[in-house]
C-alpha positions as CSV (number, residue, x, y, z in Angstrom):
1,M,102.5,116.4,94.7
2,N,101.9,116.1,98.4
3,E,104.3,116.8,101.2
4,A,104.6,113.1,102.2
5,I,105.9,112.2,98.7
6,N,108.4,115.1,98.7
7,K,109.8,113.9,102.1
8,H,110.0,110.4,100.8
9,T,111.7,111.2,97.5
10,L,114.3,113.8,98.6
11,T,117.5,112.7,100.3
12,R,118.8,114.4,103.5
13,K,121.7,115.8,101.6
14,D,119.4,117.3,98.9
15,V,117.3,119.0,101.6
16,R,120.2,120.1,103.7
17,L,122.2,121.7,100.9
18,G,119.2,123.0,99.0
19,Q,120.5,121.4,95.9
20,P,118.3,120.0,93.1
21,A,117.4,116.3,93.4
22,S,119.6,113.7,91.7
23,P,118.4,112.4,88.3
24,G,117.3,109.2,90.0
25,I,115.3,111.1,92.6
26,A,113.8,113.4,90.0
27,R,112.6,110.3,88.0
28,L,111.1,108.9,91.2
29,T,109.4,112.1,92.0
30,A,108.0,112.4,88.5
31,G,106.8,108.8,88.5
32,A,105.1,109.3,91.9
33,A,103.3,112.4,90.5
34,A,102.1,110.4,87.4
35,I,100.8,107.6,89.6
36,N,98.9,109.9,91.9
37,Q,97.4,111.8,89.0
38,G,96.3,108.5,87.5
39,Q,93.8,107.9,90.2
40,S,90.1,107.9,89.3
41,E,86.8,107.4,90.9
42,V,85.7,103.9,91.8
43,K,82.3,103.0,90.5
44,S,79.5,101.7,92.7
45,A,78.0,98.3,91.7
46,A,75.2,96.0,92.7
47,F,76.0,93.3,95.3
48,G,75.6,89.8,93.9
49,G,74.4,88.5,97.3
50,L,77.2,85.9,97.7
51,L,80.0,86.9,100.0
52,S,83.3,85.8,98.6
53,N,85.8,87.8,100.7
54,R,87.1,85.3,103.3
55,M,88.0,87.9,106.0
56,L,84.4,89.2,106.0
57,A,83.0,85.7,105.8
58,R,84.9,84.8,109.0
59,L,83.3,87.5,111.1
60,P,80.8,86.3,113.6
61,G,77.2,87.1,112.6
62,E,76.7,89.9,115.1
63,D,80.0,91.6,114.0
64,F,79.2,91.3,110.3
65,A,75.7,92.6,110.8
66,R,77.1,95.7,112.5
67,L,79.5,96.3,109.6
68,L,77.0,95.5,106.8
69,P,75.3,98.9,106.5
70,Y,78.7,100.5,105.8
71,L,79.9,98.1,103.1
72,E,79.6,99.5,99.6
73,P,79.8,97.1,96.6
74,V,82.1,98.6,93.9
75,A,83.5,97.5,90.5
76,L,87.2,97.8,90.1
77,T,88.8,98.2,86.7
78,A,92.1,96.7,85.7
79,G,94.8,99.3,85.8
80,H,93.0,101.5,88.3
81,Y,95.1,103.0,91.2
82,L,93.3,102.6,94.5
83,Y,96.0,104.5,96.5
84,G,98.8,106.7,95.2
85,L,102.2,106.9,96.7
86,G,102.1,108.7,100.1
87,N,98.4,109.4,99.7
88,K,95.9,109.3,102.6
89,V,93.8,106.1,102.7
90,D,90.1,106.9,102.8
91,Y,88.7,103.5,102.1
92,I,89.5,99.9,103.0
93,Y,88.8,97.4,100.1
94,F,87.8,93.8,100.6
95,P,88.2,92.2,97.2
96,E,85.7,89.7,96.0
97,T,86.7,88.8,92.4
98,A,89.2,91.6,91.9
99,V,93.0,91.2,92.5
100,I,95.0,94.1,93.7
101,S,98.8,94.5,93.6
102,H,101.1,96.6,95.8
103,M,103.8,98.1,93.7
104,H,107.1,99.8,94.5
105,L,108.6,102.5,92.3
106,L,112.4,102.7,92.0
107,E,114.6,105.6,91.2
108,D,115.4,104.4,87.7
109,G,111.7,104.3,86.9
110,N,111.3,100.6,87.1
111,T,108.7,98.9,89.3
112,T,108.2,95.6,91.1
113,E,105.4,94.0,93.0
114,V,105.7,93.2,96.7
115,A,102.3,91.7,97.5
116,L,99.0,90.5,96.0
117,V,95.6,90.9,97.6
118,G,92.5,89.0,96.6
119,K,89.5,87.5,98.2
120,E,91.6,86.3,101.1
121,G,92.3,89.7,102.4
122,M,92.0,93.5,102.5
123,T,93.9,96.7,101.5
124,G,94.7,99.6,103.7
125,L,96.4,97.9,106.6
126,S,98.8,100.8,107.2
127,A,95.9,103.1,107.8
128,V,94.2,100.8,110.3
129,F,97.4,100.7,112.3
130,N,97.8,104.5,111.9
131,A,101.2,104.1,110.2
132,P,102.8,106.7,108.0
133,P,101.8,106.9,104.3
134,T,103.0,103.8,102.4
135,S,106.0,103.9,100.0
136,Y,104.1,101.7,97.5
137,W,100.9,102.2,95.5
138,S,98.0,99.9,95.1
139,Q,96.8,99.0,91.6
140,V,94.0,96.7,90.3
141,I,95.7,94.0,88.2
142,I,92.6,91.9,87.6
143,G,89.3,93.8,87.4
144,G,86.3,92.6,89.3
145,S,84.1,93.3,92.4
146,A,85.0,94.4,95.9
147,L,83.4,95.7,99.0
148,R,84.7,99.0,100.4
149,V,84.2,100.8,103.7
150,E,85.4,104.1,105.1
151,I,88.6,103.7,107.0
152,G,87.1,105.2,110.2
153,V,84.5,102.4,110.4
154,I,87.1,99.7,110.3
155,T,89.5,101.5,112.6
156,E,86.7,101.9,115.2
157,D,85.7,98.3,114.9
158,F,89.4,97.2,115.1
159,Y,89.8,98.8,118.5
160,R,86.4,97.9,119.8
161,A,85.7,94.4,118.5
162,E,87.9,91.4,119.4
163,A,86.8,89.5,116.3
164,M,87.8,92.2,113.8
165,Q,91.0,92.9,115.6
166,G,91.9,89.2,115.5
167,L,91.2,88.9,111.8
168,V,93.2,92.0,110.9
169,L,96.2,91.1,113.0
170,N,96.2,87.6,111.5
171,Y,96.0,88.9,108.0
172,A,98.8,91.4,108.7
173,S,101.0,88.5,109.8
174,E,100.1,86.6,106.6
175,R,100.9,89.7,104.5
176,I,104.3,90.0,106.1
177,A,105.0,86.3,105.5
178,Q,104.0,86.7,101.8
179,I,106.3,89.7,101.4
180,S,109.2,87.8,103.1
181,Q,108.7,84.7,101.0
182,R,108.6,86.7,97.8
183,A,111.8,88.5,98.7
184,V,113.5,85.0,99.0
185,C,111.9,84.0,95.7
186,N,113.2,87.1,93.9
187,G,116.7,86.5,95.1
188,R,117.0,82.7,94.6
189,H,114.7,81.5,91.7
190,T,114.7,81.9,87.9
191,L,112.3,84.2,86.1
192,Q,110.6,81.2,84.6
193,E,109.9,79.8,88.0
194,R,108.8,83.1,89.4
195,L,106.5,83.7,86.5
196,A,104.8,80.3,87.0
197,T,104.4,81.0,90.7
198,W,103.0,84.4,90.1
199,L,100.5,83.2,87.6
200,L,99.3,80.5,90.1
201,M,98.9,83.2,92.7
202,I,96.8,85.3,90.3
203,H,94.8,82.2,89.3
204,D,94.1,81.3,92.9
205,R,92.5,84.7,93.4
206,A,90.9,85.4,90.0
207,G,89.5,81.9,89.1
208,D,89.4,80.2,85.8
209,G,88.5,83.1,83.5
210,Q,90.7,84.8,81.1
211,M,93.2,87.2,82.5
212,L,94.0,90.4,80.7
213,L,97.8,90.6,81.1
214,T,100.3,91.9,78.6
215,H,104.0,91.0,78.7
216,E,104.8,94.6,79.6
217,E,102.4,94.5,82.5
218,I,103.8,91.2,83.8
219,A,107.3,92.6,83.5
220,R,106.4,95.6,85.6
221,H,105.0,93.4,88.4
222,L,107.9,90.9,88.4
223,G,110.6,93.6,88.1
224,A,111.9,92.1,84.8
225,R,112.6,93.1,81.2
226,R,109.7,92.7,78.8
227,A,111.8,90.6,76.4
228,S,112.6,88.2,79.2
229,I,109.0,87.8,80.1
230,S,108.1,87.1,76.5
231,V,110.7,84.3,76.4
232,A,109.4,82.8,79.6
233,A,105.7,83.1,78.6
234,N,106.3,81.7,75.2
235,L,107.9,78.6,76.7
236,L,104.8,78.0,78.8
237,R,102.6,78.6,75.8
238,D,104.6,76.3,73.6
239,G,104.2,73.6,76.3
240,R,100.4,74.2,76.2
241,I,100.6,75.1,79.9
242,I,99.0,78.5,79.2
243,G,97.1,80.0,76.3
244,Y,98.1,83.5,75.3
245,N,96.8,85.7,72.6
246,R,96.9,89.5,72.4
247,G,97.0,90.0,76.1
248,H,94.4,87.4,76.9
249,L,95.9,84.7,79.2
250,R,94.3,81.5,80.3
251,I,95.8,78.6,82.3
252,L,95.3,75.4,80.4
253,D,97.3,72.9,82.5
254,R,97.4,74.0,86.2
255,A,99.3,70.8,87.3
256,A,102.0,71.4,84.7
257,L,102.2,75.1,85.8
258,R,102.7,73.9,89.4
259,S,105.5,71.7,88.3
260,A,107.1,74.7,86.5
261,A,106.8,76.9,89.6
262,C,109.4,77.2,92.4
263,E,109.0,75.8,95.9
264,C,107.8,79.2,97.1
265,Y,104.3,78.6,95.6
266,E,103.5,75.9,98.2
267,T,104.3,78.3,101.0
268,L,102.5,81.3,99.4
269,A,99.4,79.3,98.7
270,R,98.9,78.7,102.4
271,Y,98.4,82.4,102.9
272,N,95.5,82.3,100.4
273,A,93.7,79.4,102.0
């Protein structure tokens, strides 16, 4: 485990007195180690020729042409960890059809999602801003394609090119707004509403295909118990709003799902436009 994680997971009292970490801190440390060990190599892929990432699509032609030689098409597999806890960011990812989740790990071993990234954005903002290693990790929740580029290329372009700087700063503002809205949502709305909103957010980014999502995986992302997710998902399935079988989920009635979602969805959807 790297030094950044050790600093993050040990309290000042633990360090000052030289005492063993508390059980909660020990679980957090072990969980962080497991996450970082779970990283694997990203596979290169052929580029389909159609640019779906909206950030890259908004770059002026000259700026995109300068960046193009450094963009590498990759295939991201569901469950893959792009960045571990406290790890150095080597690549920026611009999702095309993949959907990436930023996850926080708690001392009791539970997790919760703080943000989703799809074709509207990018990963690795903290590295662009030269911020300390993040306290969350990034996991692919819906497998698909993305374009990646070495962090140094984007950092140089960010400080040199007005267009790239404007896009990154605007997206950073939208990311903060998404995190803030989801904090409100988690504190004020029911699990049924939150699940409907979350599924709509995934659907906006992944499209109409089947989504491979087990109840256990959804529970980890929403910070809920698996049994509670099963109850909420079964209600949506019984109402023929979603189809669900052996981890394969499809939205059958998007209008009804919007009706089941909380008011936060309308706000969150604006950040995916």
